[in-house]
C-alpha positions in Angstrom: 94.2 86.7 129.9 95.4 85.4 126.6 97.8 87.1 124.1 96.6 87.4 120.5 99.3 87.9 118.0 98.1 90.4 115.5 101.1 90.4 113.1 102.9 88.0 110.8 106.7 88.0 110.9 106.9 86.7 107.4 104.7 89.5 106.1 106.8 92.1 108.0 110.0 90.7 106.4 108.3 90.9 103.0 107.4 94.4 103.5 110.9 95.4 104.6 112.4 93.6 101.6 110.0 95.5 99.3 111.1 98.8 100.9 114.8 97.7 100.5 114.1 96.9 96.8 112.9 100.5 96.3 116.2 101.8 97.9 118.2 99.9 95.2 115.8 100.4 92.3 117.4 102.4 89.4 113.8 103.4 88.5 113.6 105.6 91.6 115.3 109.0 92.1 117.5 109.7 95.1 114.7 111.4 96.9 112.5 108.3 96.8 115.4 106.0 97.6 116.4 108.2 100.6 112.8 108.3 101.8 112.6 104.5 101.7 116.0 104.1 103.5 114.7 106.5 106.2 111.8 104.1 106.8 114.3 101.2 107.1 116.4 103.3 109.6 113.3 104.1 111.7 112.4 100.5 112.0 116.0 99.6 112.8 116.3 102.1 115.6 112.9 101.3 117.1 113.7 97.5 117.0 117.2 98.2 118.6 115.5 100.2 121.5 112.8 97.6 122.0 115.3 94.8 122.1 117.6 96.8 124.5 114.9 97.1 127.1 113.5 93.5 126.6 114.1 90.9 129.3 116.4 88.0 128.5 115.0 84.4 128.1 116.3 80.9 128.4 117.6 79.8 125.0 117.9 83.3 123.8 121.7 83.3 123.3 121.5 80.1 121.3 118.9 81.6 119.0 121.0 84.7 118.5 124.1 82.6 117.8 122.1 80.6 115.2 120.9 83.9 113.5 124.5 85.3 113.6 125.9 82.0 112.0 123.2 82.2 109.2 124.2 85.8 108.6 128.0 85.0 108.4 127.3 82.2 106.0 125.1 84.5 103.8 127.9 87.1 103.7 130.6 84.5 103.0 128.5 83.2 100.1 128.1 86.7 98.7 131.8 87.2 98.6 132.5 83.9 96.8 129.9 84.7 94.1 
């Protein structure tokens, strides 16, 4: 039995970024912004639960550390600009 990946991570990230843009858009009212933020929160909580129950794999901690380091650098760069 083979696994067929039926999603694209880059596309999912683009869609989440598009939703986030609606949260910050001054063209939207608070109701629309809040609805979009609710969608982001639903995704976050589902991902948190899926990851909490997923098994741990070799090299996973190194991958997580790399992602954490990228996030720290991004946040530091935001503060200096």
